[in-house]
N, C-alpha and C positions, 0 to 999 in steps of 0.2 A: 447482586454483588458488583463491585467495581473491579475491573481487570487492569492489569498493567500491560501496555502495548509498546512494541518496538518496531521501528520502520528503518529500512536501510535501502538507499538507492545508489546504484552504480551506473557509470557511463562507460562500460567496458572493463576497465581495470581500476581498481581502487574505489573507495566509497566517496561519492559526491555529496551525499546528504544522509544524515542519520539522526534519529531522535528516539527517546524513550520517555514515556510519561504515563501517568495514571489516567485512565479514561474518565471523562466528565459525566458519563451517564451510567446508570445501572443496567445490567443485562441479566437475562435469566440463565444463559448457558455459555460455555466456552466458545461454542460455534458462533453464537450471536455476537460475542465479544470480538471474535476474529473478523466478522463482517463489519463491525463498527470500525475496527482498525483499518481495514482496506478502504472504507469510505473516507476516513480521516486522511489517509495517505494520497488519495486520488487528486486532491487539490494541488499538492506539491508536485505530483507527477505531471499533471496537465500543464501547470504553470511552467515547469522546466522544459517540457516539449515545445510549448509555444515560444518561449524565450529563445531556445536554440534554433528553432525554425526562423524566427525573426532576425537572428544573427547570420543567416545564410547557410547554416549547417544542415546536412541531410539527417533527418531524424528517423531511425529505424523503428520497427514495430515494438511497442512496449509489451513486456512480459512481466506479469506479477506472479511471484512464487509464493506458495502457501504451504505451511507444514501441518495443517489440520485436515485430516482425511474427510471429515464431515463437511467442512467448508468447501473443499475441492469438489465433492459430489454435488453440493448445493449449487455451486456456480456452474458446473458443467450441465446441469439440467436446464439452464436458462436458454 
């Protein structure tokens, strides 16, 4: 099945980047679809961190929030 994913990135207050789209690959479960979403989002997150750092801004630790309990448990096992 193909899932619909949404990503929202903030820089403290307000949304700096958001997108919602249909995933380009088929997944077997909702947990796998969430993993694909996080993987798709990481490119934008890393680009933003490097851009802000190059501008001379202090970049704090990045936190990714997830609403799927199975996905949270899967990531914490790593």
